[in-house]
C-alpha positions in Angstrom: 10.2 19.6 10.4 13.0 18.2 8.1 12.8 14.9 9.7 8.9 14.6 9.4 9.6 15.1 5.5 12.1 12.6 5.5 9.9 9.8 7.3 6.9 10.8 5.0 9.2 10.2 1.7 10.2 6.6 3.5 6.9 5.7 4.1 5.5 7.0 0.7 8.5 4.9 -0.9 7.8 1.8 0.8 3.8 1.9 -0.4 5.0 2.3 -3.5 7.1 -1.0 -3.4 4.5 -2.7 -1.6 2.1 -1.6 -4.5 4.5 -2.6 -7.3 5.3 -6.2 -5.7 1.2 -6.7 -5.6 1.4 -5.7 -9.1 3.6 -8.5 -10.0 2.2 -11.0 -7.8 -1.1 -10.7 -10.1 0.9 -11.2 -13.4 1.6 -7.5 -14.1 5.3 -7.1 -15.4 7.3 -4.8 -14.1 10.5 -3.8 -16.1 12.8 -2.3 -13.5 15.9 -0.2 -14.5 18.9 0.7 -12.5 19.1 4.0 -11.1 22.8 3.7 -11.1 22.9 3.7 -14.8 24.6 6.8 -16.6 21.7 9.0 -18.2 22.7 8.0 -21.8 22.2 4.3 -20.9 19.3 5.1 -18.9 17.2 6.8 -21.5 18.6 4.3 -24.2 16.9 1.5 -22.3 13.6 3.4 -21.6 13.7 4.0 -25.1 14.0 0.4 -26.3 11.6 -0.8 -23.8 9.0 1.8 -24.6 9.6 0.8 -28.4 9.4 -2.9 -27.7 6.4 -2.4 -25.6 4.6 -0.3 -28.4 5.4 -3.0 -31.2 4.0 -5.6 -28.8 0.7 -3.9 -28.3 0.3 -3.0 -31.8 0.6 -6.8 -32.7 
């Protein structure tokens, strides 16, 4: 059962990456963040990006 779950998770992750790459090819900007960042730095980058995107949307 654990092996099947492991395989299913891997397959789902591959489908997600394919979907995101397709979005990029169609011109949708994707803002990738490193999962290796310390939690505080990751949170800071997310908030900065959200603020920037929100400001751009309102202008």
